[in-house]
C-alpha positions, 0 to 999 in steps of 0.5 A: 485506518487502512490495512492492506495485504500485499500477497506478492507472488504468493500463495498457491491457489488452494491456500489463497482459497483458504485465506479468502474464506477467513478474510470473508469471515472477519469483520472490521467495520471501521477499518478499510481492508485491501487485498493486492492479490496476484493478477491471476487471482483477481477475479476469484478474490473479487467475486469472493471478497468484495461483498465481504467489504474488502477492496481488491487491488492489482499489484502493478499496471503498465502505463499503456492502455493496450499494445504489444507488452507481453506479460504486462497488464493494463489498468483497464484490465485490472478494473475489469477484473474487479480491482478498485485500486492498484499498488504502484512504486513498490521498492521491489518493482523499482529495484528488480524492474528498473522502474523510475519515479517518472515511470511510476507517475505515468503509471499513476496517470494511466490508473486514475484514468481508469478510475482506479485509486493508487497506493503509491510506495516510497522508501529509502534503502539502508545505504541511503539512510546510513548516508543520511539521505533518507528524507531527501530520497523520499521527498524526491520519489514523492515529487517525481512519482505523483502526477501534477494533477493527481487528485488527493482523494484517489491517492494513498501513500505507503512508506516502506523503508527498503531495508525493513521489507521482509527482513524482520526489522522495523524502523524505530517509532521516532524514525517512522514519525519523523518520516511520516511528518516529512511525507505529510509536509510534502503532501500538505504543500501540494494538497493543503493539510485538510486534503492530503492523502493517508500515509501508511507504514510498511516493512515487517508489520506484524501482529506483535508490533502493529499496535505500537506502530498505530500509536504514531499519530501520522500512521494511517494504517499499514501495508502488510506483506508476509504476515497477510499470508496468515489469516490470524496475524492479519486479523490481529493487525486489523484489530490493532488498527480498529482499536487505534482508530477508536482511540483517536476518535475518542481523543 
């Protein structure tokens, strides 16, 4: 199981320090914990948390290695700041910054060239779901966003229905299971069922609904937004993941 915290453009530095202290004090040995921190916090978070068993990731990168791209960061810069992976294709980047799946693929190629793993986000809007286009939208995003030669062991997929991000709405278990099955089929066709990347669910994941989400067979963890800014809530999600992981091993 993988549980990833996406802090987005949060929090203030003093709160980030408090959260880091809490994360460092928690232990979930069978869970892969990831923190996608704001770029200015990458170095201090890496120094404080890598030794505590967390992986540190950037929230985006440019597809170029260097150049006149004011405000952007390269994959190499993320790596040099202690990141081991990067979050790409998030719906907030696709919508607010006009990122196409082709741009996401370029960024994925650049990140992997710098030895960064990639968590790649896909998901449909409410209008697309209402129009019964959700599955095709996600399939198209997967096929266009994953570079042809991207190795599966360097890739994690996060399914985040856009209408559920930060809204409190969560896809039904049946909808989550159906979409994860679709994603798994696409990945299995490319990589083979035994080598396909993990698939996480994201979209208003919290301490109350995590256990039910993790009970869905193809849900390999969670990408957590708002709840990751509360140490207790994030710990509860990690605990739910660890319990689900143990249950799957027992089965």
